[in-house]
C-alpha positions as CSV (number, residue, x, y, z in Angstrom):
1,M,0.5,2.7,57.2
2,P,-1.2,4.0,54.0
3,P,-1.6,2.0,50.9
4,P,0.8,2.9,48.0
5,P,-0.9,5.3,45.4
6,T,-2.6,3.7,42.5
7,S,-2.0,4.5,39.1
8,T,-4.1,4.7,36.2
9,A,-1.2,4.1,33.9
10,P,-0.5,0.7,32.7
11,A,2.4,-0.9,34.1
12,H,4.1,-2.0,31.4
13,R,4.4,0.0,28.1
14,S,6.5,-1.5,25.8
15,A,9.4,1.5,24.1
16,S,8.7,0.0,20.4
17,R,5.1,0.3,20.4
18,P,3.0,3.9,20.3
19,P,0.3,4.4,22.2
20,A,-2.9,3.8,20.8
21,A,-4.3,6.0,18.3
22,T,-6.9,8.5,19.4
23,P,-8.7,11.4,16.8
24,A,-6.4,13.5,18.8
25,N,-3.3,11.7,17.9
26,D,-4.2,9.4,14.7
27,P,-2.3,10.7,11.6
28,A,-4.3,10.9,8.4
29,P,-4.2,8.0,6.3
30,N,-2.4,8.0,2.9
31,S,-5.8,7.6,1.1
32,A,-6.4,9.8,-2.5
33,A,-2.6,10.7,-1.9
34,D,-1.7,12.7,-5.3
35,L,1.4,10.7,-6.2
36,H,0.6,12.0,-10.1
37,G,3.8,11.5,-12.3
38,A,6.3,11.0,-8.6
39,D,9.4,8.5,-8.9
40,L,8.9,5.9,-6.6
41,S,11.2,3.4,-8.6
42,G,12.3,1.0,-6.1
43,A,10.2,2.4,-3.2
44,D,9.4,0.1,-0.1
45,L,5.4,0.9,0.0
46,A,4.7,-2.6,1.5
47,N,1.4,-2.5,3.6
48,N,0.4,0.7,3.1
49,E,-3.0,2.3,2.6
50,L,-3.1,4.1,-0.7
51,S,-6.7,3.4,-1.8
52,G,-7.9,6.8,-3.9
53,A,-4.5,7.6,-5.0
54,D,-3.5,9.4,-8.0
55,M,-0.4,7.5,-9.4
56,Q,-1.3,8.3,-13.2
57,G,1.9,7.9,-15.0
58,A,3.9,7.2,-11.7
59,D,7.3,5.8,-12.0
60,L,6.7,2.5,-9.5
61,S,9.3,0.2,-11.2
62,G,10.9,-2.2,-9.0
63,A,8.5,-0.9,-5.9
64,H,7.8,-3.2,-3.5
65,L,3.7,-3.0,-3.3
66,T,3.2,-6.3,-1.4
67,H,0.0,-6.1,0.7
68,V,-0.6,-2.5,-0.2
69,D,-4.4,-1.0,-0.8
70,L,-4.5,0.8,-3.9
71,V,-8.7,0.2,-4.1
72,S,-9.9,2.6,-6.6
73,G,-6.5,4.3,-7.3
74,D,-5.7,5.6,-10.9
75,L,-2.6,4.0,-12.2
76,T,-3.4,4.9,-15.8
77,G,-0.2,4.6,-17.6
78,A,1.9,4.1,-14.6
79,D,5.3,1.9,-14.8
80,L,4.8,-1.1,-12.6
81,S,7.8,-2.8,-14.4
82,G,9.3,-5.1,-11.9
83,A,6.9,-4.0,-9.2
84,D,6.1,-6.5,-6.2
85,L,2.1,-6.5,-6.4
86,T,2.3,-10.1,-4.2
87,G,-0.9,-9.7,-2.1
88,A,-1.9,-6.4,-3.5
89,T,-5.7,-5.1,-3.6
90,L,-6.4,-3.4,-6.9
91,T,-10.1,-3.6,-6.7
92,F,-11.9,-0.4,-9.0
93,A,-8.2,0.5,-9.8
94,E,-7.5,2.4,-13.3
95,L,-4.8,0.2,-14.9
96,G,-5.4,1.3,-18.4
97,Q,-1.5,2.0,-20.0
98,A,0.0,0.7,-17.4
99,D,3.3,-1.2,-17.7
100,L,3.5,-4.4,-15.6
101,T,6.3,-5.7,-17.7
102,G,8.1,-8.3,-14.9
103,A,5.9,-7.2,-12.3
104,K,5.2,-10.1,-9.8
105,Y,1.9,-10.5,-8.2
106,S,0.4,-13.6,-6.5
107,S,-3.1,-15.6,-6.2
108,T,-4.2,-13.3,-3.2
109,T,-3.2,-9.7,-5.3
110,E,-6.6,-8.8,-6.1
111,W,-7.5,-7.1,-9.6
112,P,-10.1,-5.2,-10.7
113,L,-13.1,-6.9,-11.7
114,G,-12.5,-8.4,-15.5
115,Y,-8.7,-7.6,-15.4
116,R,-6.3,-10.0,-16.6
117,P,-2.6,-9.4,-15.9
118,P,-0.3,-9.3,-18.9
119,R,1.4,-12.4,-20.1
120,T,4.6,-10.2,-19.3
121,A,3.8,-10.0,-15.5
122,R,5.2,-13.1,-13.3
123,R,2.7,-15.1,-11.0
124,Q,4.4,-16.3,-8.1
125,G,3.4,-19.3,-5.9
């Protein structure tokens, strides 16, 4: 009797786990996104890659920005009041005239060199 046919496919793949990204199916990253003036109030953007994004004047009030990558992002004049920036990476970001009133951040939040969050922002933990 001949042996059963062999398969090169994995024996089991979880239904909730997508296939590994390859150049053909890897979606473009969100970096350098143009969100200038966008209304993202209350949005859940946690764990997103938004490095280099143009978010000038965007409304991010109450947004969940935990562990988001905003390296080199432009947040000039953005409304970040009440936003959660716990663990966010904002190195090299532009924060001029951004409103951080009531924004939450943590010891793991990475700010631009020399930047000090305003006293109206709240450090957690």
